[in-house]
Backbone as a chain_set.jsonl record, in Angstrom:
{"seq": "MSAINEFKITQIVDNGQMVQLTLIENVSTEPISQKQMIIENVSKKLDAETKEQVMPLLEAILQAQPTVNINTYQQTQITIAMPKSRYNNMGRPQVGSTLEIDLKKPKDVNLSH", "coords": {"N": [[-0.169, 92.05, -48.203], [1.301, 91.062, -51.153], [4.078, 90.362, -53.215], [5.027, 88.914, -56.037], [8.059, 87.83, -57.231], [10.4, 87.081, -59.795], [13.274, 85.077, -59.705], [16.508, 84.183, -60.817], [18.472, 81.27, -60.734], [21.816, 81.38, -59.907], [23.922, 80.065, -58.765], [24.657, 76.926, -57.239], [25.238, 75.221, -54.283], [25.965, 72.197, -52.969], [26.19, 70.266, -50.197], [25.61, 67.711, -49.56], [23.828, 67.253, -47.378], [22.643, 69.723, -47.019], [21.462, 72.301, -49.226], [22.505, 75.121, -50.941], [21.235, 77.889, -52.532], [21.982, 80.462, -54.768], [20.492, 83.326, -55.825], [19.465, 85.664, -58.331], [17.725, 88.596, -59.159], [15.412, 88.241, -61.763], [15.553, 90.172, -64.1], [15.363, 91.899, -67.081], [17.796, 93.91, -68.407], [18.805, 96.696, -70.321], [21.853, 97.25, -71.527], [23.742, 100.273, -71.492], [26.066, 102.188, -73.266], [29.01, 103.811, -72.061], [30.056, 105.731, -73.735], [27.805, 106.457, -75.235], [26.239, 107.627, -73.224], [27.817, 109.874, -72.577], [27.824, 111.304, -75.026], [25.051, 111.848, -75.276], [24.601, 113.435, -72.969], [26.334, 115.645, -73.384], [25.255, 116.599, -75.744], [22.759, 117.541, -74.9], [23.447, 119.87, -73.592], [24.349, 121.715, -75.431], [23.848, 124.322, -77.894], [22.337, 124.321, -81.197], [24.169, 125.191, -83.21], [26.718, 125.081, -81.995], [26.729, 122.414, -81.29], [26.845, 121.216, -83.806], [29.464, 121.758, -84.511], [31.012, 120.669, -82.418], [30.214, 117.976, -81.879], [31.14, 116.078, -83.961], [33.897, 116.104, -83.385], [33.919, 115.247, -80.692], [32.827, 112.664, -80.997], [34.857, 111.491, -82.519], [36.971, 111.543, -80.682], [35.916, 109.874, -78.678], [35.711, 107.514, -80.08], [38.189, 106.379, -80.008], [38.321, 105.424, -77.47], [37.843, 102.686, -75.16], [34.85, 100.699, -75.206], [32.553, 100.822, -72.634], [30.092, 99.099, -71.151], [27.213, 99.787, -69.285], [25.074, 98.561, -66.852], [21.937, 99.678, -66.009], [20.51, 99.119, -63.736], [20.414, 97.944, -60.513], [20.48, 94.713, -59.401], [18.613, 92.639, -57.146], [20.005, 90.274, -54.943], [19.754, 87.033, -53.603], [20.454, 84.584, -51.128], [19.734, 81.309, -50.344], [19.464, 78.75, -48.001], [18.711, 75.333, -47.637], [17.297, 72.18, -46.507], [18.367, 69.198, -48.162], [16.303, 67.464, -48.893], [14.098, 69.155, -49.148], [14.909, 70.667, -51.334], [14.972, 68.64, -53.272], [12.218, 68.063, -53.332], [11.318, 70.34, -54.551], [11.838, 69.877, -57.139], [14.443, 69.831, -57.977], [15.761, 72.252, -59.153], [18.001, 73.774, -61.519], [21.103, 75.646, -62.235], [20.357, 78.626, -63.856], [17.666, 78.118, -63.991], [14.425, 79.496, -63.196], [12.862, 80.836, -60.297], [9.854, 81.552, -58.563], [9.297, 83.883, -56.102], [7.572, 84.828, -53.254], [7.485, 87.867, -51.955], [6.689, 89.205, -49.083], [5.329, 91.832, -47.065], [6.917, 92.306, -43.993], [5.553, 91.054, -40.956], [4.551, 92.678, -37.92], [6.532, 92.154, -35.04], [6.016, 90.991, -31.864], [7.523, 91.025, -28.812], [7.505, 89.372, -25.765], [8.234, 89.358, -22.307]], "CA": [[0.352, 92.53, -49.48], [2.325, 90.157, -51.647], [4.704, 90.73, -54.482], [5.718, 87.749, -56.592], [9.212, 88.219, -58.027], [11.146, 85.976, -60.394], [14.712, 85.074, -59.468], [17.226, 83.176, -61.597], [19.511, 80.594, -59.956], [23.14, 81.623, -60.476], [24.9, 79.148, -58.176], [24.14, 75.907, -56.33], [26.264, 74.548, -53.481], [25.331, 71.023, -52.363], [27.161, 69.565, -49.358], [25.11, 66.37, -49.254], [22.651, 67.354, -46.511], [22.045, 71.043, -47.245], [21.668, 72.891, -50.54], [22.466, 76.582, -50.892], [20.957, 78.476, -53.834], [22.201, 81.897, -54.913], [19.521, 83.79, -56.813], [19.516, 87.073, -58.699], [16.461, 89.037, -59.731], [15.313, 87.943, -63.192], [15.118, 91.41, -64.746], [16.133, 92.19, -68.286], [18.254, 95.294, -68.488], [19.435, 97.023, -71.59], [23.073, 97.995, -71.211], [23.992, 101.504, -72.227], [27.509, 102.401, -73.268], [29.495, 105.045, -71.455], [30.176, 106.676, -74.85], [26.463, 106.93, -75.563], [25.828, 108.528, -72.143], [28.577, 111.121, -72.714], [27.311, 112.015, -76.197], [23.71, 112.351, -74.965], [24.682, 114.517, -71.982], [26.943, 116.816, -74.023], [24.29, 117.069, -76.737], [21.706, 118.284, -74.2], [23.97, 121.139, -73.086], [24.82, 122.598, -76.499], [22.896, 124.821, -78.885], [22.447, 123.623, -82.482], [25.377, 125.572, -83.943], [27.88, 124.539, -81.274], [26.62, 120.957, -81.397], [27.289, 120.867, -85.15], [30.921, 121.843, -84.542], [31.652, 119.889, -81.353], [29.868, 116.546, -81.855], [32.059, 115.234, -84.728], [35.16, 116.027, -82.643], [33.677, 114.402, -79.525], [32.665, 111.285, -81.465], [36.188, 111.018, -82.925], [37.728, 111.299, -79.44], [35.346, 108.709, -77.992], [35.946, 106.335, -80.915], [39.476, 105.796, -79.596], [38.178, 104.908, -76.112], [37.168, 101.384, -75.09], [33.421, 100.77, -74.883], [32.205, 100.288, -71.325], [28.642, 99.006, -71.033], [26.752, 99.969, -67.918], [23.705, 98.153, -66.576], [21.364, 100.808, -65.302], [19.631, 98.627, -62.686], [21.092, 97.029, -59.584], [19.578, 93.608, -59.129], [18.602, 92.046, -55.815], [20.557, 88.926, -54.875], [19.306, 86.297, -52.41], [21.039, 83.262, -50.918], [18.825, 80.487, -49.542], [19.958, 77.415, -47.62], [17.587, 74.464, -47.294], [17.635, 70.759, -46.482], [18.388, 68.597, -49.498], [14.983, 66.881, -49.176], [13.239, 70.258, -49.623], [15.397, 70.965, -52.682], [14.493, 67.551, -54.133], [10.768, 68.222, -53.47], [11.092, 71.476, -55.461], [12.098, 69.411, -58.491], [15.875, 69.968, -58.226], [16.063, 73.269, -60.167], [19.427, 73.907, -61.83], [21.574, 76.991, -62.561], [19.645, 79.151, -65.018], [16.228, 77.981, -63.757], [13.839, 80.629, -62.476], [11.968, 80.537, -59.185], [9.005, 82.658, -58.148], [9.374, 84.054, -54.656], [6.575, 85.773, -52.762], [8.092, 88.767, -50.981], [5.609, 89.852, -48.34], [5.683, 92.827, -46.059], [7.078, 91.602, -42.72], [4.555, 91.331, -39.904], [5.133, 93.21, -36.683], [6.932, 91.129, -34.095], [5.84, 91.398, -30.473], [8.32, 90.241, -27.876], [7.065, 89.5, -24.385], [9.219, 88.802, -21.358]], "C": [[1.435, 91.57, -49.943], [2.836, 90.65, -52.982], [5.492, 89.523, -54.961], [6.833, 88.264, -57.495], [9.881, 86.966, -58.572], [12.627, 86.16, -60.121], [15.323, 83.943, -60.265], [18.319, 82.585, -60.711], [20.85, 80.826, -60.652], [24.198, 80.674, -59.926], [24.187, 78.173, -57.246], [25.32, 75.268, -55.62], [25.552, 73.431, -52.722], [26.38, 70.295, -51.531], [26.68, 68.179, -48.94], [23.855, 66.411, -48.409], [21.893, 68.665, -46.742], [22.37, 71.504, -48.668], [21.543, 74.402, -50.379], [22.287, 77.1, -52.314], [21.263, 79.964, -53.786], [21.347, 82.347, -56.082], [19.745, 85.266, -57.107], [18.208, 87.405, -59.4], [16.469, 88.83, -61.244], [14.716, 89.153, -63.914], [15.991, 91.627, -65.968], [16.519, 93.663, -68.273], [18.91, 95.5, -69.839], [20.683, 97.825, -71.275], [23.202, 99.232, -72.093], [25.488, 101.752, -72.166], [27.841, 103.754, -72.654], [29.619, 106.124, -72.532], [28.824, 107.309, -75.172], [25.975, 107.921, -74.5], [26.527, 109.883, -72.261], [28.026, 111.945, -73.872], [25.941, 112.617, -75.906], [23.766, 113.525, -74.005], [25.297, 115.788, -72.566], [25.955, 117.434, -75.005], [23.183, 117.913, -76.098], [22.153, 119.699, -73.819], [24.291, 122.163, -74.177], [23.679, 123.093, -77.379], [23.219, 124.164, -80.229], [23.749, 123.934, -83.211], [26.633, 124.979, -83.301], [27.907, 123.016, -81.39], [27.158, 120.483, -82.752], [28.81, 120.866, -85.252], [31.587, 120.858, -83.593], [31.414, 118.384, -81.481], [30.777, 115.673, -82.737], [33.408, 115.057, -84.029], [35.007, 115.091, -81.435], [33.549, 112.931, -79.934], [34.003, 110.69, -81.903], [37.042, 110.695, -81.702], [37.235, 110.017, -78.775], [35.556, 107.422, -78.781], [37.226, 105.608, -80.497], [39.401, 105.175, -78.2], [37.512, 103.53, -76.128], [35.698, 101.578, -74.712], [33.186, 100.1, -73.54], [30.687, 100.289, -71.243], [28.256, 99.049, -69.558], [25.33, 99.445, -67.819], [23.111, 99.208, -65.666], [20.45, 100.379, -64.153], [20.403, 97.667, -61.792], [20.1, 95.957, -59.17], [19.726, 93.102, -57.697], [19.16, 90.639, -55.906], [20.135, 88.301, -53.557], [20.069, 84.983, -52.336], [20.119, 82.514, -49.955], [19.503, 79.154, -49.255], [18.758, 76.589, -47.183], [18.057, 73.018, -47.208], [17.53, 70.177, -47.888], [17.032, 67.999, -49.862], [14.013, 67.949, -49.69], [13.611, 70.623, -51.064], [14.903, 69.903, -53.674], [12.984, 67.673, -54.382], [10.407, 69.382, -54.401], [11.326, 71.072, -56.916], [13.539, 69.588, -58.921], [16.192, 70.999, -59.327], [17.574, 73.453, -60.317], [19.793, 75.373, -62.098], [20.905, 77.427, -63.863], [18.137, 79.019, -64.889], [15.715, 79.222, -63.041], [12.894, 80.119, -61.4], [11.124, 81.767, -58.918], [9.027, 82.705, -56.627], [8.384, 85.132, -54.259], [7.224, 86.606, -51.657], [6.98, 89.567, -50.308], [6.168, 90.89, -47.389], [5.798, 92.098, -44.716], [6.001, 92.005, -41.72], [5.28, 91.9, -38.691], [5.431, 92.054, -35.735], [6.769, 91.686, -32.689], [6.643, 90.467, -29.588], [7.782, 90.463, -26.476], [8.075, 88.808, -23.488], [8.554, 87.905, -20.376]], "O": [[2.382, 91.295, -49.205], [2.115, 91.269, -53.763], [6.502, 89.152, -54.363], [6.583, 89.042, -58.416], [9.927, 85.929, -57.911], [13.171, 87.252, -60.283], [14.736, 82.867, -60.38], [19.017, 83.321, -60.013], [21.008, 80.512, -61.832], [25.25, 80.492, -60.539], [23.238, 78.54, -56.554], [26.28, 74.83, -56.254], [24.647, 73.689, -51.928], [27.348, 69.764, -52.077], [27.275, 67.548, -48.066], [22.905, 65.679, -48.686], [20.665, 68.708, -46.67], [23.404, 71.149, -49.234], [20.601, 74.899, -49.762], [23.086, 76.792, -53.198], [20.843, 80.653, -52.857], [21.459, 81.821, -57.189], [20.164, 86.025, -56.233], [17.66, 86.589, -60.14], [17.426, 89.204, -61.921], [13.543, 89.159, -64.287], [17.217, 91.547, -65.889], [15.668, 94.543, -68.144], [19.493, 94.581, -70.414], [20.589, 98.959, -70.805], [22.827, 99.233, -73.265], [26.11, 101.548, -71.123], [27.059, 104.702, -72.722], [29.323, 107.292, -72.28], [28.712, 108.522, -75.355], [25.366, 108.937, -74.833], [25.899, 110.923, -72.067], [27.787, 113.144, -73.725], [25.689, 113.772, -76.251], [23.056, 114.512, -74.198], [24.832, 116.889, -72.274], [25.835, 118.657, -75.083], [22.725, 118.889, -76.692], [21.332, 120.614, -73.734], [24.483, 123.343, -73.884], [22.685, 122.398, -77.589], [24.26, 123.523, -80.374], [24.37, 123.032, -83.773], [27.501, 124.443, -83.991], [28.964, 122.41, -81.564], [27.847, 119.466, -82.828], [29.384, 120.067, -85.992], [32.616, 120.273, -83.929], [32.323, 117.596, -81.218], [31.162, 114.592, -82.29], [33.994, 113.975, -84.078], [35.866, 114.245, -81.189], [34.108, 112.054, -79.275], [34.254, 109.506, -81.678], [37.753, 109.691, -81.687], [38.033, 109.177, -78.359], [35.575, 106.34, -78.194], [37.332, 104.388, -80.617], [40.325, 104.472, -77.79], [36.707, 103.241, -77.014], [35.353, 102.511, -73.987], [33.574, 98.95, -73.333], [30.06, 101.349, -71.262], [28.895, 98.428, -68.708], [24.469, 99.835, -68.608], [23.719, 99.587, -64.665], [19.688, 101.2, -63.643], [20.977, 96.689, -62.271], [19.021, 96.252, -58.656], [20.811, 93.133, -57.117], [18.835, 89.894, -56.831], [20.155, 88.958, -52.515], [20.305, 84.339, -53.359], [19.772, 83.021, -48.889], [20.048, 78.514, -50.155], [17.893, 77.072, -46.452], [19.095, 72.665, -47.769], [16.707, 70.61, -48.695], [16.648, 68.024, -51.032], [13.199, 67.674, -50.571], [12.74, 70.856, -51.902], [14.471, 70.231, -54.778], [12.514, 67.424, -55.492], [9.317, 69.405, -54.973], [11.04, 71.849, -57.827], [13.838, 69.506, -60.112], [16.823, 70.654, -60.327], [18.326, 73.304, -59.353], [18.916, 76.234, -62.177], [20.892, 76.686, -64.845], [17.394, 79.712, -65.583], [16.472, 79.916, -62.364], [12.218, 79.105, -61.573], [11.606, 82.895, -59.028], [8.804, 81.698, -55.955], [8.356, 86.213, -54.847], [7.479, 86.107, -50.561], [6.41, 90.486, -50.897], [7.324, 90.827, -46.971], [4.891, 91.358, -44.334], [5.596, 93.166, -41.659], [6.461, 91.636, -38.47], [4.663, 91.096, -35.648], [7.324, 92.736, -32.364], [6.453, 89.251, -29.621], [7.62, 91.603, -26.042], [8.687, 87.807, -23.863], [9.217, 87.346, -19.502]]}, "num_chains": 1, "name": "protein.A"}
């Protein structure tokens, strides 16, 4: 079973012999504001008449608060270290480039003594 995932390079550390790439899952997320979440959750709990009275007050209160955007998806981060020759053979990808990584189910490991 294989699952090809795209990862975006966020950092490259090159010490001359080894190259370390830090990758983050290349997933587009749509940030949602904390204000929007509060309004939606309060709106679900109220009947139409109460909502008509409370929502303008709630929106006025929240207007004075700073907007905090929340990403609703935690992305996977991977760090890979490789010899510089391997990095060069990959075409020397830079920060912002995307790499496809095949994440396979690990095989069982049998240890014998």
